[in-house]
C-alpha positions in Angstrom: -9.4 -31.9 3.1 -10.6 -28.3 3.2 -13.9 -28.1 1.4 -13.6 -24.2 0.5 -12.1 -24.1 -3.0 -7.9 -22.9 -3.2 -7.5 -20.3 -5.8 -3.5 -19.8 -6.5 -1.8 -16.0 -7.7 0.4 -16.7 -9.5 2.5 -13.3 -10.3 6.1 -12.1 -11.2 7.1 -10.8 -7.9 5.7 -9.4 -5.0 6.5 -6.5 -4.2 5.3 -2.6 -3.7 4.0 -1.8 -7.3 -0.1 -1.3 -8.2 -1.3 -4.9 -9.7 0.0 -6.0 -6.6 -1.5 -3.8 -4.4 -5.0 -5.3 -5.6 -4.9 -8.2 -5.5 -3.4 -8.0 -1.9 -6.6 -6.4 -1.0 -8.9 -8.5 -2.6 -7.6 -11.9 -0.6 -7.9 -9.7 2.1 -11.3 -8.5 1.3 -13.2 -11.9 -0.1 -15.0 -13.7 2.0 -13.5 -16.7 4.2 -15.6 -19.0 3.6 -16.1 -18.5 0.0 -12.2 -19.1 -1.1 -8.7 -19.5 0.1 -5.2 -17.8 -1.1 -1.7 -18.3 -2.1 0.5 -16.7 -3.2 3.1 -17.6 -5.6 5.9 -15.2 -6.9 7.6 -16.8 -10.0 10.6 -14.1 -8.5 10.9 -12.7 -5.3 8.4 -11.4 -2.8 9.6 -8.0 -0.3 9.1 -9.7 3.2 8.0 -5.6 4.1 5.2 -6.7 1.4 3.9 -10.5 2.3 3.1 -7.8 5.7 0.4 -6.2 3.7 -1.6 -9.7 3.5 -3.9 -9.2 7.0 -6.3 -12.6 5.8 -5.4 -15.0 7.6 -3.6 -18.6 5.9 -2.3 -17.3 2.7 0.7 -18.6 2.5 3.1 -17.5 -0.2 5.9 -19.7 -2.1 8.9 -18.2 -3.9 9.6 -20.0 -6.8 13.3 -18.6 -7.4 13.4 -17.6 -11.3 15.5 -17.4 -13.6 16.1 -14.5 -16.0 15.6 -16.6 -19.3 13.6 -19.4 -20.8 13.9 -21.3 -17.3 12.7 -24.1 -18.2 12.9 -26.2 -14.9 10.5 -23.6 -13.2 7.6 -25.1 -14.7 8.1 -28.5 -12.9 8.5 -26.7 -9.7 5.5 -24.6 -11.0 3.5 -28.6 -11.5 4.8 -30.4 -8.3 4.1 -26.7 -5.4 0.2 -27.2 -7.0 0.0 -30.8 -6.8 0.4 -30.6 -3.5 -1.7 -27.5 -3.1 -4.4 -28.8 -5.1 -6.2 -26.0 -5.7 -9.5 -25.2 -7.9 -8.4 -22.1 -9.8 -4.7 -20.9 -10.6 -4.7 -16.9 -11.4 -1.7 -15.4 -13.8 -1.0 -12.2 -14.0 0.1 -10.5 -17.3 2.7 -12.1 -20.3 5.1 -12.5 -17.6 2.7 -15.6 -16.0 1.1 -16.6 -18.6 3.4 -19.4 -19.5 2.9 -21.6 -17.1 -1.7 -22.8 -17.4 -0.2 -26.0 -19.5 1.7 -27.0 -15.9 -1.4 -26.0 -13.9 -3.5 -28.3 -16.0 -1.1 -31.0 -15.9 -1.2 -30.4 -11.8 -4.7 -31.0 -12.1 -6.5 -27.8 -12.1 -9.4 -27.5 -13.1 -10.5 -23.7 -13.5 -7.2 -21.1 -14.7 -7.3 -17.5 -15.2 -5.7 -14.8 -16.7 -5.2 -11.1 -16.1 -4.7 -8.1 -18.5 -3.4 -5.3 -16.0 -0.9 -3.7 -18.2 2.1 -4.2 -20.8 5.5 -4.6 -19.5 8.1 -1.5 -20.9 10.0 -3.8 -23.7 6.4 -3.9 -25.3 4.2 -1.0 -24.6 1.6 -1.3 -27.3 1.9 -4.2 -28.1 3.5 -5.3 -31.3 6.0 -8.6 -29.9 4.9 -10.7 -32.5 6.7 -13.5 -30.1 5.0 -12.3 -27.5 1.6 -12.9 -29.2 2.1 -15.9 -30.3 3.2 -17.0 -26.9 -0.5 -15.2 -25.8 -2.3 -17.1 -28.5 -0.8 -19.8 -28.1 -1.9 -20.5 -23.9 -5.4 -19.4 -25.3 -6.6 -22.6 -24.9 -5.2 -23.5 -21.6 -7.4 -20.2 -20.3 -10.8 -20.5 -19.4 -10.9 -16.3 -19.4 -8.7 -13.9 -20.3 -9.3 -10.3 -18.5 -8.8 -7.3 -19.2 -9.0 -4.5 -16.2 -9.3 -1.6 -18.7 -11.6 -1.2 -21.9 -8.4 -1.1 -24.5 -6.7 -3.6 -23.1 -9.8 -5.8 -23.7 -10.4 -4.6 -26.7 -6.8 -5.2 -28.0 -7.0 -8.7 -26.4 -10.2 -9.5 -28.5 -9.4 -7.9 -31.5 -5.4 -9.0 -31.6 -4.9 -12.0 -29.4 -8.1 -13.6 -30.7 -9.8 -14.3 -27.2 -13.4 -15.2 -28.0 -16.3 -13.1 -26.1 -17.0 -16.5 -23.7 -13.9 -16.4 -22.8 -13.3 -11.5 -21.9 -13.8 -10.2 -19.2 -13.6 -6.1 -18.3 -13.1 -5.9 -14.3 -12.3 -2.5 -13.1 -10.0 -1.7 -10.2 -11.3 -0.1 -7.2 -10.6 1.8 -4.7 -10.9 2.6 -1.1 -12.4 5.6 -0.5 -11.7 5.7 2.9 -8.7 5.6 2.6 -8.0 7.3 0.1 -10.1 10.6 0.9 -9.2 14.6 1.0 -7.6 16.7 3.3 -9.0 18.4 6.2 -10.2 22.0 5.8 -8.1 22.2 9.2 -5.8 19.2 8.3 -2.2 19.9 8.8 -0.5 19.0 5.5 2.4 16.3 6.5 5.9 16.0 5.0 5.1 19.7 3.4 5.3 22.6 4.4 2.7 25.6 3.9 3.0 27.4 0.7 5.0 24.8 -0.8 3.2 23.7 -4.6 3.4 20.0 -4.8 3.5 17.8 -8.0 3.6 13.7 -7.0 3.7 10.5 -8.1 3.4 6.9 -6.6 4.6 4.0 -8.6 7.7 1.8 -9.0 10.7 3.5 -10.1 10.7 0.8 -13.3 11.1 2.2 -17.7 7.2 2.1 -18.0 6.3 4.8 -16.0 9.3 6.6 -17.5 9.4 9.1 -14.5 12.9 10.6 -16.3 10.0 12.8 -18.2 8.1 13.9 -15.3 11.2 15.1 -13.8 12.5 17.0 -16.9 8.8 18.4 -17.1 9.2 19.7 -13.3 12.2 21.5 -14.2 11.1 23.1 -17.6 8.6 24.3 -15.2 10.7 25.9 -12.8 12.7 27.5 -15.8 9.1 29.0 -16.9 7.6 30.0 -13.9 10.9 31.5 -12.1 8.4 33.6 -9.7 7.2 30.3 -7.7 10.3 28.2 -8.9 11.4 28.6 -4.9 7.8 26.9 -3.7 7.6 24.1 -6.5 8.5 20.4 -5.0 8.5 17.0 -7.0 7.6 13.9 -5.0 8.5 10.5 -6.7 7.1 7.8 -4.5 8.0 4.0 -5.3 11.0 1.9 -5.2 12.3 0.0 -8.4 15.8 -0.4 -9.8 15.7 3.4 -11.4 15.7 4.9 -8.6 19.4 5.2 -8.2 19.2 6.8 -11.7 16.3 9.6 -11.1 18.9 10.7 -7.8 21.4 11.3 -9.8 19.5 13.3 -12.6 18.2 14.9 -9.5 21.1 15.5 -8.2 22.7 17.0 -11.5 20.5 19.3 -12.4 20.7 20.9 -9.1 17.7 20.2 -7.9 18.2 17.7 -5.5 16.8 19.8 -2.7 13.4 20.4 -4.6 12.6 16.6 -5.5 12.0 13.9 -2.6 13.0 10.4 -3.6 11.9 8.6 -0.5 11.8 5.2 -2.5 8.1 2.3 -1.4 6.7 3.5 1.5 3.4 2.4 3.7 2.0 5.7 4.5 0.6 6.2 0.7 -2.9 8.0 1.5 -0.9 10.6 4.2 1.2 11.6 1.1 -1.2 12.2 -1.4 -2.8 14.5 1.3 -0.4 16.5 0.7 0.3 16.6 -2.8 -1.3 19.3 -5.0 -1.3 17.8 -8.2 -0.7 14.3 -9.6 1.1 12.8 -12.6 1.7 10.2 -14.4 4.0 10.1 -17.3 3.5 6.2 -18.0 4.6 5.2 -21.8 1.9 1.7 -21.6 -0.9 0.9 -18.3 -3.9 -0.8 -18.1 -6.6 1.1 -15.5 -3.8 3.2 -12.8 -4.8 2.0 -9.8 -2.4 5.2 -8.5 -4.5 7.4 -10.6 -7.7 6.3 -8.7 -6.1 6.9 -5.6 -5.0 10.3 -6.4 -8.7 10.9 -7.7 -10.0 9.3 -4.0 -7.4 11.8 -2.4 -9.0 15.1 -4.4 -6.0 15.3 -6.8 -5.8 16.5 -10.2 -4.4 14.1 -12.5 -2.2 15.0 -15.3 -1.6 11.7 -17.5 -0.3 10.3 -20.4 -2.6 9.2 -23.3 -1.9 5.4 -23.2 -3.4 2.5 -22.7 -6.8 2.7 -20.0 -5.3 5.9 -18.7 -8.1 8.2 -20.8 -10.8 6.0 -19.1 -9.7 7.1 -16.3 -9.1 10.7 -16.1 -12.1 13.0 -18.1 -9.9 15.6 -20.1 -10.9 19.1 -18.6 -12.8 17.8 -15.8 -11.3 15.7 -13.9 -7.2 16.0 -14.7 -5.9 16.6 -18.5 -4.4 13.8 -21.0 -1.1 14.6 -22.4 0.9 12.8 -25.3 3.2 10.0 -23.7 7.3 10.9 -23.3 7.0 14.4 -23.9 8.3 16.8 -21.1 7.1 20.2 -22.7 3.5 19.0 -22.7 3.1 17.7 -19.2 4.9 20.7 -17.9 1.7 22.8 -20.0 -0.5 21.3 -18.5 1.0 21.7 -14.5 1.4 25.0 -14.9 -2.7 25.0 -16.1 -2.9 23.6 -12.2 -0.1 25.4 -10.3 -0.6 28.7 -11.6 -5.3 28.2 -10.7 -5.5 26.6 -7.4 -8.5 26.9 -7.8 -9.4 25.2 -10.9 -6.5 22.5 -9.2 -9.2 21.9 -6.5 -11.7 22.1 -8.7 -10.7 18.4 -10.9 -9.9 17.4 -7.8 -13.7 16.8 -6.5 -14.9 15.7 -9.7 -11.9 13.3 -10.3 -13.4 12.3 -6.5 -16.8 11.7 -7.4 -15.7 9.9 -10.3 -14.4 7.0 -8.3 -17.3 7.0 -6.1 -20.0 6.6 -8.6 -17.5 4.0 -11.0 -14.6 2.8 -9.2 -15.8 1.3 -5.4 -13.6 -1.6 -4.1 -16.5 -3.2 -3.2 -17.9 -3.3 -6.7 -14.1 -5.0 -8.0 -14.4 -7.4 -5.5 -17.6 -8.9 -6.2 -16.8 -8.3 -9.8 -14.2 -11.0 -8.9 -15.5 -13.4 -6.8 -18.3 -13.5 -9.1 -15.3 -14.6 -11.9 -14.6 -16.7 -9.6 -18.4 -18.2 -8.7 -19.6 -18.5 -11.8 -16.4 -21.1 -13.2 -16.3 -23.3 -10.0 -20.4 -23.7 -11.0 -19.3 -24.5 -14.7 -16.8 -26.9 -13.7 -16.0 -28.5 -10.3 -20.2 -27.6 -9.8 -20.0 -26.1 -6.6 -23.1 -23.7 -6.7 -22.8 -20.4 -4.5 -24.9 -19.8 -1.6 -28.7 -18.8 -2.1 -29.2 -15.7 0.2 -31.8 -16.5 3.0 -34.8 -13.8 2.7 -32.6 -11.7 5.7 -29.8 -10.9 3.8 
């Protein structure tokens, strides 16, 4: 039997997305001698995204959950957990929260749930049935953490997560991979002289890319002298990608809008943007905004969830109301018309990421959570560093 504790990461799907990106980063970076990892997907796993897991020995399991209640999935997961014998079940978001009882029955001693954001159907967290389920699951979890202060406060005030079970675990960014474009570095993907507004995120309702498209179209009307130079990029796959393409085509703006779907070269793409935009109607701590800031971009974002914790209004970007194309167009226009202001706010954003959102700090915080829980429940003591270390 392997003496290294196994962590099972339970997620709705394994596909291109901010939460999934950071989960894989933590798996890849956590010391192999401390924890082993497996990923269990309730519905599907994108083979292209699975390749991002570079740590040897990480197994990926797909349960094939059907829409709706799908009670059989609980039994399938129970049998899998009995076979894997993990020390920790780490479930992600509301979509996986209900499986803690199956983990308890399977003998998994440590159970953790993370709140990384909300679904578009309940962006404010007011759904009574969902919140009742969250409360019912509380006794089955040792920790219910959040990745933003706003979400942690909501967890405690609305769901009733006790202080002993609550943690704030902020996202982290690889500031070497996501960096500023050098002064002599050619801009990829776009021509010199073009003004590129871009975003990265799955094409789904919660990201509200339709409002961003409306804001861009409005900006083109407001700045006819810059119309031919303005470009919009929405990078990411998802169920609404085709409808976004149809919307752009119907507006006669297909030549000005790039919708490439999922990409593996996001750092390079970010270095080709001038301004980053987030039109979400709900968010935790937005990893894509942090990546943009690390790349030296000012960020125009909606005032929802954890976005105001990341963007310092008037310093690293601008905050606007959600679902308000006119307000977003106005904020974008400030940067389009004042490129030096955009560069100054972009530099301030990178400094903020380096100061508050480092990748090593994020990995260490998650490892500390696992360490403390395993020490308390399994009597697995963390190694004491030697004097040489």
